[in-house]
Structure formats: C-alpha cells, structure tokens
Z-matrix of the N, CA and C atoms (Angstrom, degrees):
N
C 1 1.496
C 2 1.501 1 112.30
N 3 1.284 2 117.65 1 133.19
C 4 1.499 3 121.55 2 -175.12
C 5 1.495 4 111.57 3 -69.15
N 6 1.299 5 118.90 4 -40.40
C 7 1.448 6 123.60 5 -175.86
C 8 1.479 7 113.84 6 -105.20
N 9 1.338 8 114.77 7 132.19
C 10 1.502 9 119.64 8 174.47
C 11 1.512 10 108.95 9 -127.90
N 12 1.308 11 118.93 10 128.24
C 13 1.430 12 121.99 11 178.24
C 14 1.507 13 108.41 12 -106.71
N 15 1.301 14 115.95 13 122.45
C 16 1.496 15 123.42 14 176.59
C 17 1.551 16 104.17 15 -90.12
N 18 1.353 17 112.31 16 128.34
C 19 1.452 18 116.03 17 -170.57
C 20 1.507 19 110.94 18 -163.28
N 21 1.320 20 116.27 19 176.49
C 22 1.463 21 123.39 20 163.91
C 23 1.568 22 107.08 21 -131.91
N 24 1.287 23 116.34 22 136.64
C 25 1.459 24 119.59 23 -174.40
C 26 1.491 25 117.05 24 -63.67
N 27 1.361 26 115.75 25 -13.59
C 28 1.480 27 118.01 26 -178.71
C 29 1.544 28 110.10 27 -100.45
N 30 1.326 29 118.13 28 -6.81
C 31 1.434 30 120.52 29 -171.30
C 32 1.530 31 111.34 30 -82.24
N 33 1.286 32 116.82 31 124.73
C 34 1.485 33 120.53 32 -173.33
C 35 1.536 34 115.42 33 -63.71
N 36 1.359 35 116.21 34 -34.54
C 37 1.426 36 117.03 35 178.38
C 38 1.544 37 110.84 36 -73.44
N 39 1.319 38 116.86 37 -27.96
C 40 1.504 39 117.79 38 173.00
C 41 1.534 40 110.59 39 -67.16
N 42 1.390 41 115.77 40 -37.00
C 43 1.442 42 116.19 41 175.56
C 44 1.477 43 114.78 42 -58.51
N 45 1.331 44 117.60 43 -34.19
C 46 1.500 45 119.48 44 -179.56
C 47 1.564 46 109.33 45 -60.58
N 48 1.335 47 115.85 46 -45.43
C 49 1.449 48 116.91 47 -179.00
C 50 1.534 49 112.28 48 -72.78
N 51 1.289 50 116.73 49 -35.37
C 52 1.484 51 119.17 50 176.78
C 53 1.520 52 112.61 51 -58.99
N 54 1.389 53 114.41 52 -43.00
C 55 1.455 54 118.89 53 178.19
C 56 1.519 55 109.28 54 -56.83
N 57 1.352 56 118.06 55 -44.64
C 58 1.472 57 120.34 56 -179.12
C 59 1.478 58 112.32 57 -62.91
N 60 1.351 59 116.55 58 -42.37
C 61 1.444 60 122.12 59 -178.60
C 62 1.575 61 108.07 60 -67.18
N 63 1.285 62 121.33 61 -44.12
C 64 1.411 63 124.16 62 178.05
C 65 1.547 64 114.41 63 -65.69
N 66 1.285 65 117.35 64 -34.88
C 67 1.470 66 122.55 65 177.59
C 68 1.537 67 108.80 66 -55.78
N 69 1.347 68 114.65 67 -39.12
C 70 1.450 69 117.57 68 -172.07
C 71 1.545 70 112.26 69 -105.06
N 72 1.283 71 119.06 70 4.01
C 73 1.412 72 122.80 71 -179.41
C 74 1.495 73 114.06 72 60.64
N 75 1.392 74 117.25 73 33.25
C 76 1.419 75 121.56 74 -176.29
C 77 1.493 76 111.86 75 -70.83
N 78 1.315 77 118.15 76 131.48
C 79 1.514 78 119.34 77 176.92
C 80 1.519 79 109.85 78 -75.66
N 81 1.339 80 114.81 79 132.18
C 82 1.441 81 121.10 80 175.48
C 83 1.527 82 111.29 81 -159.39
N 84 1.271 83 117.77 82 159.28
C 85 1.464 84 123.84 83 172.51
C 86 1.538 85 105.82 84 -101.33
N 87 1.393 86 116.67 85 147.95
C 88 1.370 87 119.75 86 174.52
C 89 1.562 88 109.69 87 -113.76
N 90 1.327 89 114.76 88 145.83
C 91 1.437 90 119.34 89 176.31
C 92 1.575 91 107.26 90 -128.97
N 93 1.298 92 114.94 91 116.40
C 94 1.516 93 119.59 92 -179.81
C 95 1.515 94 107.41 93 -71.93
N 96 1.311 95 118.16 94 131.73
C 97 1.462 96 124.91 95 175.10
C 98 1.510 97 105.63 96 -94.40
N 99 1.314 98 119.69 97 124.60
C 100 1.436 99 126.07 98 172.12
C 101 1.527 100 107.03 99 -111.44
N 102 1.329 101 114.46 100 105.21
C 103 1.469 102 118.79 101 -178.77
C 104 1.499 103 113.14 102 -68.45
N 105 1.331 104 117.86 103 -16.77
C 106 1.486 105 120.43 104 176.19
C 107 1.495 106 112.64 105 -81.02
N 108 1.344 107 116.05 106 -9.47
C 109 1.422 108 121.89 107 178.09
C 110 1.558 109 110.86 108 -104.09
N 111 1.296 110 117.27 109 118.27
C 112 1.516 111 120.05 110 -171.25
C 113 1.511 112 108.99 111 -59.81
N 114 1.291 113 119.67 112 -41.19
C 115 1.417 114 120.01 113 -175.98
C 116 1.540 115 112.68 114 -67.17
N 117 1.343 116 113.45 115 -42.01
C 118 1.422 117 118.99 116 179.68
C 119 1.508 118 112.19 117 -64.68
N 120 1.284 119 115.41 118 -45.75
C 121 1.476 120 122.03 119 177.42
C 122 1.552 121 112.31 120 -60.09
N 123 1.378 122 113.15 121 -43.08
C 124 1.470 123 117.74 122 -177.60
C 125 1.531 124 109.58 123 -64.39
N 126 1.305 125 118.15 124 -36.24
C 127 1.431 126 119.75 125 -178.27
C 128 1.549 127 111.46 126 -63.42
N 129 1.326 128 114.86 127 -34.54
C 130 1.429 129 119.91 128 174.50
C 131 1.539 130 113.59 129 -71.42
N 132 1.333 131 115.28 130 -49.98
C 133 1.526 132 118.67 131 -177.17
C 134 1.507 133 108.18 132 -64.07
N 135 1.316 134 120.97 133 -28.19
C 136 1.460 135 121.98 134 177.31
C 137 1.469 136 110.63 135 -61.43
N 138 1.333 137 116.82 136 -36.31
C 139 1.459 138 120.33 137 -177.10
C 140 1.487 139 113.03 138 -88.79
N 141 1.340 140 118.31 139 -30.73
C 142 1.433 141 122.58 140 -178.22
C 143 1.520 142 108.46 141 -149.31
N 144 1.305 143 115.51 142 97.15
C 145 1.481 144 120.96 143 -171.32
C 146 1.512 145 114.63 144 -58.29
N 147 1.327 146 118.28 145 -21.22
C 148 1.444 147 123.70 146 178.16
C 149 1.568 148 108.13 147 -63.26
N 150 1.292 149 116.53 148 -30.09
C 151 1.426 150 121.97 149 176.25
C 152 1.518 151 117.97 150 76.54
N 153 1.313 152 115.24 151 18.36
C 154 1.518 153 119.37 152 179.31
C 155 1.534 154 109.20 153 -96.32
N 156 1.316 155 113.14 154 145.98
C 157 1.464 156 120.72 155 175.25
C 158 1.513 157 109.46 156 -112.38
N 159 1.319 158 116.73 157 152.69
C 160 1.467 159 128.26 158 4.25
C 161 1.566 160 111.94 159 -87.29
N 162 1.284 161 113.59 160 158.75
C 163 1.441 162 119.47 161 162.07
C 164 1.540 163 109.73 162 -127.83
N 165 1.271 164 116.38 163 154.82
C 166 1.496 165 121.41 164 -177.16
C 167 1.498 166 106.87 165 -113.33
N 168 1.306 167 116.97 166 128.12
C 169 1.460 168 122.50 167 175.10
C 170 1.560 169 110.32 168 -105.20
N 171 1.315 170 117.84 169 118.18
C 172 1.431 171 122.00 170 -176.10
C 173 1.551 172 104.24 171 -109.23
N 174 1.320 173 117.10 172 98.33
C 175 1.491 174 120.78 173 -175.65
C 176 1.513 175 112.08 174 -68.04
N 177 1.327 176 117.11 175 -37.94
C 178 1.460 177 122.53 176 -179.20
C 179 1.469 178 113.16 177 -59.04
N 180 1.305 179 117.71 178 -37.97
C 181 1.528 180 124.08 179 -179.25
C 182 1.472 181 113.84 180 -102.60
N 183 1.354 182 117.45 181 0.27
C 184 1.477 183 120.31 182 178.45
C 185 1.541 184 110.46 183 63.12
N 186 1.312 185 119.93 184 37.40
C 187 1.426 186 124.40 185 -178.37
C 188 1.503 187 115.03 186 -119.22
N 189 1.295 188 117.92 187 142.64
C 190 1.419 189 123.51 188 168.12
C 191 1.515 190 107.61 189 -118.80
N 192 1.356 191 114.58 190 120.98
C 193 1.446 192 121.80 191 -172.66
C 194 1.534 193 108.57 192 -115.15
N 195 1.394 194 114.27 193 116.60
C 196 1.501 195 117.21 194 175.51
C 197 1.537 196 112.03 195 -98.75
N 198 1.244 197 116.45 196 176.79
C 199 1.488 198 123.72 197 173.04
C 200 1.580 199 112.90 198 71.05
N 201 1.293 200 115.54 199 121.85
C 202 1.445 201 121.16 200 -169.53
C 203 1.489 202 113.45 201 -54.33
N 204 1.282 203 119.00 202 -51.66
C 205 1.521 204 119.83 203 -176.90
C 206 1.491 205 110.45 204 -63.73
N 207 1.330 206 119.10 205 -36.28
C 208 1.486 207 121.63 206 -178.80
C 209 1.529 208 106.77 207 -67.95
N 210 1.336 209 115.59 208 -42.33
C 211 1.485 210 117.29 209 -178.57
C 212 1.546 211 109.79 210 -60.78
N 213 1.306 212 118.04 211 -44.38
C 214 1.479 213 120.17 212 -179.35
C 215 1.480 214 111.03 213 -63.84
N 216 1.340 215 117.40 214 -40.59
C 217 1.478 216 120.14 215 179.23
C 218 1.525 217 109.16 216 -66.57
N 219 1.324 218 117.64 217 -39.99
C 220 1.437 219 121.81 218 -179.38
C 221 1.588 220 108.25 219 -64.14
N 222 1.285 221 117.42 220 -43.05
C 223 1.449 222 120.00 221 177.86
C 224 1.534 223 113.24 222 -59.77
N 225 1.327 224 113.75 223 -39.37
C 226 1.469 225 116.68 224 179.03
C 227 1.491 226 114.60 225 -66.82
N 228 1.339 227 116.71 226 -31.94
C 229 1.435 228 123.50 227 -179.83
C 230 1.564 229 110.26 228 -78.98
N 231 1.356 230 113.49 229 -47.68
C 232 1.457 231 118.44 230 -172.45
C 233 1.498 232 113.82 231 -89.63
N 234 1.317 233 116.99 232 -35.08
C 235 1.453 234 121.48 233 -174.18
C 236 1.552 235 110.29 234 -132.42
N 237 1.320 236 115.45 235 57.67
C 238 1.468 237 117.33 236 -175.97
C 239 1.542 238 114.21 237 -62.42
N 240 1.317 239 115.87 238 150.17
C 241 1.446 240 122.14 239 178.96
C 242 1.510 241 109.99 240 -129.37
N 243 1.295 242 118.14 241 -168.98
C 244 1.473 243 122.68 242 -176.04
C 245 1.525 244 113.07 243 -70.79
N 246 1.308 245 118.26 244 -23.88
C 247 1.469 246 121.08 245 -177.33
C 248 1.559 247 108.21 246 -104.07
N 249 1.358 248 112.00 247 112.82
C 250 1.488 249 117.01 248 177.91
C 251 1.496 250 112.39 249 -84.29
N 252 1.300 251 116.63 250 111.97
C 253 1.479 252 119.93 251 -171.71
C 254 1.532 253 113.66 252 -89.96
N 255 1.354 254 113.63 253 -12.79
C 256 1.473 255 120.18 254 174.86
C 257 1.544 256 105.41 255 -127.41
N 258 1.353 257 117.49 256 119.36
C 259 1.442 258 119.26 257 -176.22
C 260 1.505 259 112.71 258 -72.34
N 261 1.343 260 114.59 259 161.60
C 262 1.492 261 119.12 260 177.52
C 263 1.498 262 113.58 261 -80.04
N 264 1.352 263 116.23 262 -29.13
C 265 1.463 264 118.24 263 -179.00
C 266 1.518 265 108.89 264 -64.36
N 267 1.329 266 119.88 265 131.85
C 268 1.463 267 121.12 266 -176.76
C 269 1.500 268 115.99 267 -62.17
N 270 1.320 269 115.36 268 -41.68
C 271 1.501 270 121.69 269 179.18
C 272 1.509 271 111.25 270 -64.69
N 273 1.378 272 115.33 271 -46.56
C 274 1.480 273 120.35 272 178.14
C 275 1.560 274 110.57 273 -62.74
N 276 1.323 275 113.20 274 -38.23
C 277 1.499 276 117.06 275 178.78
C 278 1.554 277 112.14 276 -62.18
N 279 1.319 278 114.28 277 -41.74
C 280 1.470 279 118.91 278 178.82
C 281 1.567 280 110.54 279 -61.47
N 282 1.273 281 117.36 280 -39.33
C 283 1.461 282 121.24 281 -178.52
C 284 1.589 283 107.64 282 -68.06
N 285 1.338 284 116.88 283 -41.24
C 286 1.443 285 119.08 284 -179.88
C 287 1.576 286 108.24 285 -62.91
N 288 1.306 287 117.16 286 -45.84
C 289 1.440 288 119.77 287 -179.00
C 290 1.511 289 111.01 288 -65.10
N 291 1.307 290 119.30 289 -38.37
C 292 1.426 291 124.28 290 177.43
C 293 1.511 292 109.60 291 -57.44
N 294 1.368 293 117.50 292 -55.19
C 295 1.423 294 121.01 293 -173.76
C 296 1.535 295 111.18 294 -72.42
N 297 1.328 296 117.08 295 -28.89
C 298 1.441 297 120.79 296 171.94
C 299 1.545 298 109.42 297 -58.06
N 300 1.334 299 115.66 298 -51.90
C 301 1.467 300 120.24 299 177.07
C 302 1.495 301 111.63 300 -60.48
N 303 1.325 302 116.92 301 -39.58
C 304 1.498 303 119.44 302 -177.43
C 305 1.490 304 108.38 303 -60.07
N 306 1.329 305 118.47 304 -51.61
C 307 1.490 306 120.20 305 -176.80
C 308 1.507 307 111.22 306 -64.21
N 309 1.290 308 117.54 307 -39.09
C 310 1.521 309 118.43 308 175.57
C 311 1.507 310 113.03 309 -62.80
N 312 1.310 311 117.45 310 -50.58
C 313 1.482 312 122.68 311 -169.88
C 314 1.492 313 114.50 312 -84.77
N 315 1.357 314 119.19 313 -33.38
C 316 1.439 315 120.18 314 -172.86
C 317 1.562 316 113.97 315 -112.83
N 318 1.288 317 114.75 316 -4.20
C 319 1.522 318 119.88 317 168.43
C 320 1.516 319 111.69 318 -115.20
N 321 1.323 320 117.34 319 -63.77
C 322 1.453 321 119.98 320 -178.51
C 323 1.519 322 115.34 321 -59.35
N 324 1.357 323 117.86 322 -43.82
C 325 1.443 324 116.84 323 -174.03
C 326 1.568 325 109.93 324 -70.07
N 327 1.337 326 121.51 325 -44.85
C 328 1.485 327 117.96 326 175.36
C 329 1.497 328 114.31 327 -63.82
N 330 1.340 329 113.72 328 -36.53
C 331 1.496 330 114.71 329 174.53
C 332 1.469 331 112.28 330 -57.99
N 333 1.333 332 118.79 331 -44.37
C 334 1.420 333 121.03 332 -177.33
C 335 1.552 334 111.52 333 -70.02
N 336 1.306 335 117.16 334 -28.65
C 337 1.467 336 120.96 335 174.47
C 338 1.544 337 109.80 336 -60.70
N 339 1.340 338 115.55 337 -46.28
C 340 1.452 339 119.39 338 -179.80
C 341 1.557 340 112.07 339 -65.49
N 342 1.332 341 112.82 340 -42.89
C 343 1.507 342 120.34 341 179.31
C 344 1.524 343 110.67 342 -60.02
N 345 1.351 344 115.59 343 -54.94
C 346 1.464 345 116.98 344 -173.32
C 347 1.504 346 113.35 345 -72.69
N 348 1.315 347 119.58 346 -21.03
C 349 1.429 348 117.66 347 177.28
C 350 1.541 349 112.53 348 -66.88
N 351 1.331 350 113.24 349 -30.71
C 352 1.508 351 116.73 350 178.09
C 353 1.475 352 113.23 351 -60.29
N 354 1.337 353 118.12 352 -31.11
C 355 1.475 354 119.87 353 -176.67
C 356 1.508 355 114.96 354 -102.54
N 357 1.372 356 115.42 355 11.84
C 358 1.433 357 116.94 356 172.33
C 359 1.539 358 110.44 357 -72.53
N 360 1.354 359 114.98 358 152.67
C 361 1.441 360 118.48 359 177.65
C 362 1.520 361 114.56 360 -64.99
N 363 1.362 362 116.62 361 157.94
C 364 1.452 363 120.36 362 179.83
C 365 1.578 364 110.88 363 -52.80
N 366 1.268 365 114.69 364 135.87
C 367 1.460 366 117.96 365 -179.22
C 368 1.468 367 116.45 366 88.63
N 369 1.340 368 116.54 367 -8.77
C 370 1.463 369 120.25 368 -175.05
C 371 1.488 370 111.28 369 -112.69
N 372 1.366 371 120.77 370 9.58
C 373 1.418 372 123.57 371 -178.82
C 374 1.552 373 110.61 372 -72.97
N 375 1.369 374 114.06 373 159.89
C 376 1.458 375 117.44 374 -176.36
C 377 1.497 376 107.11 375 -130.18
N 378 1.301 377 120.25 376 79.22
C 379 1.442 378 124.19 377 -175.60
C 380 1.543 379 111.30 378 -62.27
N 381 1.324 380 117.49 379 -36.85
C 382 1.428 381 118.67 380 178.25
C 383 1.532 382 111.09 381 -65.33
N 384 1.271 383 116.62 382 -45.83
C 385 1.483 384 119.90 383 -179.79
C 386 1.517 385 110.93 384 -65.87
N 387 1.344 386 120.09 385 -33.92
C 388 1.409 387 122.83 386 178.09
C 389 1.549 388 109.09 387 -68.03
N 390 1.289 389 116.49 388 -41.48
C 391 1.454 390 122.31 389 175.38
C 392 1.497 391 113.90 390 -54.07
N 393 1.378 392 111.04 391 -46.44
C 394 1.467 393 118.65 392 177.46
C 395 1.580 394 112.12 393 -64.30
N 396 1.285 395 114.45 394 -34.10
C 397 1.504 396 117.09 395 177.40
C 398 1.481 397 110.63 396 -68.72
N 399 1.347 398 119.98 397 -41.02
C 400 1.441 399 121.04 398 175.75
C 401 1.522 400 111.04 399 -60.08
N 402 1.333 401 117.06 400 -43.20
C 403 1.504 402 120.26 401 -178.79
C 404 1.465 403 110.02 402 -67.88
N 405 1.377 404 119.04 403 -32.68
C 406 1.503 405 118.63 404 178.82
C 407 1.553 406 107.72 405 -69.63
N 408 1.280 407 117.82 406 -35.69
C 409 1.451 408 118.24 407 -178.82
C 410 1.534 409 109.67 408 -68.70
N 411 1.348 410 118.20 409 -38.08
C 412 1.492 411 119.43 410 174.44
C 413 1.502 412 110.72 411 -58.23
N 414 1.365 413 116.85 412 -45.01
C 415 1.466 414 120.70 413 178.29
C 416 1.495 415 109.44 414 -61.90
N 417 1.311 416 118.89 415 -48.36
C 418 1.477 417 120.63 416 -178.12
C 419 1.546 418 110.72 417 -60.56
N 420 1.308 419 117.41 418 -45.06
C 421 1.461 420 119.10 419 -179.82
C 422 1.503 421 111.23 420 -55.77
N 423 1.372 422 117.10 421 -44.00
C 424 1.435 423 119.90 422 177.95
C 425 1.490 424 114.48 423 -59.41
N 426 1.314 425 114.54 424 -39.87
C 427 1.491 426 121.09 425 -177.90
C 428 1.527 427 109.26 426 -71.14
N 429 1.353 428 117.24 427 -39.24
C 430 1.457 429 120.82 428 175.35
C 431 1.498 430 111.51 429 -62.50
N 432 1.280 431 116.08 430 -43.90
C 433 1.514 432 118.89 431 -178.16
C 434 1.469 433 108.54 432 -59.16
N 435 1.320 434 120.95 433 -45.24
C 436 1.493 435 122.69 434 178.57
C 437 1.554 436 108.34 435 -63.42
N 438 1.336 437 118.48 436 -43.11
C 439 1.435 438 120.62 437 -173.30
C 440 1.530 439 112.27 438 -68.00
N 441 1.295 440 117.37 439 -31.92
C 442 1.494 441 124.36 440 -171.86
C 443 1.516 442 111.44 441 -87.68
N 444 1.227 443 122.89 442 -8.56
C 445 1.448 444 122.74 443 178.11
C 446 1.508 445 109.21 444 -66.61
N 447 1.331 446 117.16 445 116.26
C 448 1.445 447 123.51 446 -178.16
C 449 1.474 448 117.46 447 80.20
N 450 1.316 449 118.88 448 7.29
C 451 1.470 450 126.90 449 177.22
C 452 1.510 451 110.94 450 -116.96
N 453 1.327 452 118.98 451 131.51
C 454 1.500 453 118.06 452 170.85
C 455 1.479 454 114.40 453 -76.80
N 456 1.380 455 116.65 454 -33.54
C 457 1.452 456 121.08 455 -179.69
C 458 1.473 457 110.75 456 -123.50
N 459 1.304 458 114.49 457 176.59
C 460 1.489 459 120.23 458 -168.60
C 461 1.522 460 114.26 459 -51.53
N 462 1.321 461 116.19 460 -40.96
C 463 1.435 462 117.94 461 -175.25
C 464 1.522 463 115.53 462 -121.92
N 465 1.363 464 113.69 463 6.82
C 466 1.452 465 116.04 464 179.54
C 467 1.545 466 113.12 465 156.62
N 468 1.356 467 115.93 466 -138.45
C 469 1.508 468 116.75 467 -179.34
C 470 1.492 469 115.73 468 -87.07
N 471 1.322 470 117.11 469 -7.73
C 472 1.480 471 119.33 470 -173.47
C 473 1.530 472 111.31 471 -113.96
N 474 1.346 473 113.97 472 138.42
C 475 1.474 474 119.43 473 174.89
C 476 1.508 475 111.06 474 -71.50
N 477 1.334 476 116.97 475 130.36
C 478 1.498 477 119.10 476 -174.35
C 479 1.515 478 110.86 477 -138.32
N 480 1.290 479 114.19 478 -173.47
C 481 1.504 480 120.46 479 178.18
C 482 1.537 481 108.17 480 -56.89
N 483 1.283 482 119.92 481 -35.42
C 484 1.434 483 121.31 482 -177.45
C 485 1.570 484 110.44 483 -61.99
N 486 1.283 485 116.53 484 -35.12
C 487 1.518 486 118.79 485 177.44
C 488 1.516 487 109.72 486 -76.96
N 489 1.322 488 121.18 487 -26.82
C 490 1.468 489 122.51 488 172.05
C 491 1.512 490 110.06 489 -63.14
N 492 1.390 491 117.36 490 -35.04
C 493 1.415 492 122.32 491 179.40
C 494 1.453 493 111.12 492 -78.48
N 495 1.315 494 119.54 493 -34.15
C 496 1.444 495 125.68 494 -175.51
C 497 1.533 496 111.64 495 -63.85
N 498 1.314 497 116.53 496 -47.27
C 499 1.445 498 118.89 497 -171.70
C 500 1.554 499 115.52 498 -57.93
N 501 1.306 500 118.44 499 -53.53
C 502 1.509 501 116.20 500 -178.18
C 503 1.496 502 112.72 501 -64.48
N 504 1.304 503 116.03 502 -37.83
C 505 1.482 504 119.78 503 179.84
C 506 1.540 505 110.34 504 -62.68
N 507 1.329 506 116.85 505 -53.42
C 508 1.446 507 122.76 506 -179.09
C 509 1.515 508 111.95 507 -65.85
N 510 1.316 509 119.01 508 -37.88
C 511 1.516 510 120.66 509 178.68
C 512 1.466 511 110.65 510 -56.86
N 513 1.361 512 117.62 511 -55.39
C 514 1.462 513 120.70 512 -176.70
C 515 1.523 514 111.95 513 -75.15
N 516 1.316 515 118.42 514 -35.64
C 517 1.422 516 117.88 515 -179.73
C 518 1.523 517 112.51 516 -66.32
N 519 1.384 518 116.83 517 -31.94
C 520 1.420 519 120.14 518 176.38
C 521 1.554 520 112.52 519 -61.86
N 522 1.247 521 116.70 520 -20.17
C 523 1.472 522 122.21 521 -178.50
C 524 1.536 523 109.28 522 -86.43
N 525 1.356 524 118.05 523 -47.61
C 526 1.478 525 121.74 524 -176.73
C 527 1.522 526 112.74 525 -84.05
N 528 1.342 527 116.00 526 -21.09
C 529 1.437 528 120.65 527 -179.64
C 530 1.529 529 110.66 528 -146.41
N 531 1.376 530 116.60 529 76.93
C 532 1.456 531 118.28 530 -170.48
C 533 1.549 532 112.72 531 -55.96
N 534 1.293 533 115.48 532 152.56
C 535 1.422 534 122.88 533 177.14
C 536 1.525 535 108.56 534 -63.45
N 537 1.342 536 117.60 535 137.06
C 538 1.432 537 121.06 536 172.84
C 539 1.533 538 112.94 537 -74.51
N 540 1.264 539 117.89 538 162.91
C 541 1.486 540 119.43 539 175.02
C 542 1.526 541 106.40 540 -66.85
N 543 1.313 542 114.20 541 152.62
C 544 1.464 543 119.24 542 -175.17
C 545 1.489 544 116.74 543 88.38
N 546 1.342 545 115.13 544 15.72
C 547 1.476 546 122.15 545 174.50
C 548 1.502 547 110.54 546 -115.60
N 549 1.304 548 122.20 547 54.09
C 550 1.433 549 120.13 548 -174.58
C 551 1.495 550 115.40 549 -67.80
N 552 1.314 551 117.96 550 -33.88
C 553 1.494 552 120.63 551 179.13
C 554 1.559 553 110.27 552 -68.65
N 555 1.314 554 114.81 553 -39.06
C 556 1.459 555 118.32 554 -179.09
C 557 1.530 556 106.76 555 -66.96
N 558 1.357 557 119.38 556 -50.40
C 559 1.440 558 124.39 557 -176.86
C 560 1.536 559 108.64 558 -59.06
N 561 1.346 560 120.42 559 -43.50
C 562 1.453 561 122.88 560 -179.49
C 563 1.547 562 108.75 561 -63.95
N 564 1.301 563 115.83 562 -40.70
C 565 1.451 564 118.06 563 -179.19
C 566 1.589 565 112.37 564 -61.58
N 567 1.324 566 114.95 565 -44.36
C 568 1.405 567 116.92 566 176.38
C 569 1.530 568 113.24 567 -61.13
N 570 1.321 569 117.15 568 -36.29
C 571 1.426 570 121.61 569 179.95
C 572 1.593 571 109.38 570 -67.51
N 573 1.314 572 116.76 571 -38.29
C 574 1.488 573 120.39 572 173.83
C 575 1.532 574 110.67 573 -60.27
N 576 1.319 575 115.10 574 -46.24
C 577 1.490 576 118.86 575 179.45
C 578 1.503 577 109.90 576 -60.38
N 579 1.334 578 119.29 577 -41.85
C 580 1.407 579 122.21 578 -174.93
C 581 1.582 580 110.58 579 -67.45
N 582 1.325 581 118.62 580 -20.57
C 583 1.422 582 120.38 581 179.67
C 584 1.546 583 114.27 582 -91.71
N 585 1.336 584 116.80 583 -3.62
C 586 1.444 585 122.77 584 176.17
C 587 1.475 586 111.16 585 -67.40
N 588 1.312 587 121.15 586 133.33
C 589 1.454 588 124.19 587 -177.61
C 590 1.505 589 113.66 588 -55.29
N 591 1.353 590 114.66 589 -45.85
C 592 1.473 591 118.14 590 -179.37
C 593 1.507 592 112.07 591 -63.53
N 594 1.304 593 117.41 592 -37.36
C 595 1.470 594 120.41 593 178.49
C 596 1.558 595 111.09 594 -68.85
N 597 1.363 596 116.23 595 -40.79
C 598 1.446 597 116.65 596 177.35
C 599 1.516 598 111.44 597 -59.80
N 600 1.331 599 116.72 598 -38.62
C 601 1.481 600 119.81 599 -179.77
C 602 1.504 601 111.68 600 -64.70
N 603 1.371 602 116.82 601 -43.34
C 604 1.439 603 123.59 602 178.51
C 605 1.517 604 109.90 603 -57.99
N 606 1.377 605 116.51 604 -52.36
C 607 1.436 606 118.72 605 -174.98
C 608 1.545 607 115.01 606 -71.39
N 609 1.345 608 114.75 607 -25.87
C 610 1.465 609 120.14 608 175.03
C 611 1.530 610 108.16 609 -67.36
N 612 1.276 611 115.75 610 -41.22
C 613 1.515 612 120.17 611 178.08
C 614 1.507 613 112.93 612 -67.99
N 615 1.369 614 114.27 613 -30.10
C 616 1.482 615 118.72 614 -177.89
C 617 1.512 616 111.80 615 -83.73
N 618 1.310 617 120.79 616 -22.53
C 619 1.421 618 125.61 617 -172.29
C 620 1.526 619 114.69 618 -52.21
N 621 1.407 620 117.74 619 -45.72
C 622 1.446 621 118.81 620 177.10
C 623 1.568 622 115.77 621 -56.47
N 624 1.267 623 113.29 622 -18.32
C 625 1.520 624 118.64 623 -178.06
C 626 1.537 625 111.98 624 -102.45
N 627 1.326 626 118.08 625 1.00
C 628 1.467 627 119.08 626 -178.70
C 629 1.554 628 112.54 627 -61.84
N 630 1.359 629 117.96 628 -25.67
C 631 1.467 630 119.64 629 176.33
C 632 1.487 631 113.61 630 -60.84
N 633 1.345 632 117.30 631 -18.57
C 634 1.438 633 120.95 632 178.28
C 635 1.480 634 113.97 633 -87.89
N 636 1.316 635 118.90 634 -7.54
C 637 1.432 636 122.60 635 -178.20
C 638 1.537 637 109.98 636 -73.25
N 639 1.343 638 119.08 637 126.72
C 640 1.462 639 121.80 638 -174.27
C 641 1.513 640 114.45 639 -58.21
N 642 1.321 641 116.73 640 -23.40
C 643 1.518 642 120.13 641 178.14
C 644 1.518 643 111.09 642 -106.94
N 645 1.345 644 116.69 643 29.20
C 646 1.418 645 119.12 644 -176.68
C 647 1.531 646 113.61 645 -50.29
N 648 1.302 647 118.92 646 -37.71
C 649 1.485 648 121.95 647 -177.98
C 650 1.563 649 110.69 648 -67.26
N 651 1.263 650 119.49 649 -21.73
C 652 1.451 651 120.84 650 177.55
C 653 1.465 652 116.48 651 -92.71
N 654 1.360 653 117.96 652 0.90
C 655 1.442 654 120.84 653 178.94
C 656 1.517 655 107.13 654 -68.74
N 657 1.342 656 115.54 655 135.11
C 658 1.477 657 119.28 656 172.19
C 659 1.528 658 111.66 657 -60.12
N 660 1.320 659 115.52 658 144.41
C 661 1.440 660 119.11 659 -179.81
C 662 1.548 661 113.93 660 -53.01
N 663 1.315 662 115.62 661 -39.66
C 664 1.445 663 119.05 662 -177.40
C 665 1.532 664 110.07 663 -65.54
N 666 1.347 665 121.43 664 -25.90
C 667 1.425 666 119.83 665 177.28
C 668 1.540 667 113.35 666 -69.74
N 669 1.355 668 114.50 667 -17.44
C 670 1.453 669 117.00 668 -179.10
C 671 1.492 670 111.87 669 -95.21
N 672 1.320 671 116.38 670 -2.02
C 673 1.434 672 120.70 671 177.80
C 674 1.556 673 111.88 672 -93.92
N 675 1.372 674 116.54 673 173.54
C 676 1.435 675 118.27 674 -177.51
C 677 1.540 676 109.49 675 -66.01
N 678 1.334 677 113.93 676 141.51
C 679 1.465 678 119.49 677 179.09
C 680 1.512 679 108.30 678 -95.79
C-alpha cells in the first residue's frame, strides 16, 4: 500500500484525517502507535521527531507528511477523490482554512487540556489552565452558534476540511464541557456531523477504545451505542 497513516483510534486529531480519507474512499494502511511500546514509539519518532500523530507516510513519493491540515491538503493534491475538501475559489478557501484552524486551536486544544489534566500525576494538575480551557470553549461555542445559523456545514453548503476538524473537537468537547442551553445551531450542527457516513465509520472504529478516555463516565449513553 502506498499510503500508511500512523495513528491511534482514540486520538481526535487522527479522527480529522480519517474523516477526510473516508470521505474520498482513499486506500491506505493504518498503523497504531503505542507510546508505551518503545519500538512503536521509536518508529514514529524516526519519521517525525516531534512525535505527534497522525503522520502520513507516502512510500510512492518518498514523503512523510505531518500535521492534519497539511495531510488533508496533500491528499487532495496527490490523491484526489470525488469530495473536494478544499475549494478552488480563493475566498472560500480562506474561510475553510480559517475555520479549520478555529476548530483545531479553540475547540480541540482546550478540550485536550481538560482531558490530559485529569490524568496528570498528583501535584502536577493545572487548575488555572483548565479553567482557561473551559472559558475558551464557552467563547468558541458562542462563535460557532453565530457562524452556524443558516449554514449546514462549517463554511456554507459544502462539507470541507473545516468540518473534518469540527467533528472530533466538538464530539469530545461536548463530553468534557457540555453545550449550554441556547445553542441550537451548534447542537444541530454536531448532530449533522454525527450522521455523516465517514464520521460514523471513524467513531465505530474508536468505540472499542472509549474505555481509555479519561472522562469515560461522562460520555452520553448514545455515544457508546452503534453509530
């Protein structure tokens, strides 16, 4: 297989790239990275010393591609499929990139701050940082509510890379920092994402690993059922 994605099935940023791959039916192999296993971790660090997943290995072109947005753009250029996740129109493209960054930086990052703080060792917790993360999610939710009024997808009528970024961030953020009442557009948007075939496939594959999620007890029952 030409393409290999190094990932973990529970990792939200890996979900973003998986959604893009499944949207276009792109053929690839997956390799789960186990950071507790020295050999598995070393194989990743050898390819990308930063040690973040996912990374995409393209054997045919001798390339290693890190960072989710770059991976999705690379796939569209090198392995295009029927679903164009980055539009040709320059202004529309800027909006997709903006909201892609928004969901990564202002939803996924604070969500991960809250999640990872729970598994820090005693005496190493960061209550101030966690409080800031909750406040950032409140701010982000309000902005998404305004953005999604009258739009089916993140930037308009078309499913794009921004929606690939939105799903994993909102899915896990809705567990650790549930949406407040008065966010109907945001709630409806998440429901539309959850009905997407590519999303259902990603979450179905992730479900066996949900027991590892630090906020497992807070997951809504429907998240634990078949998608």
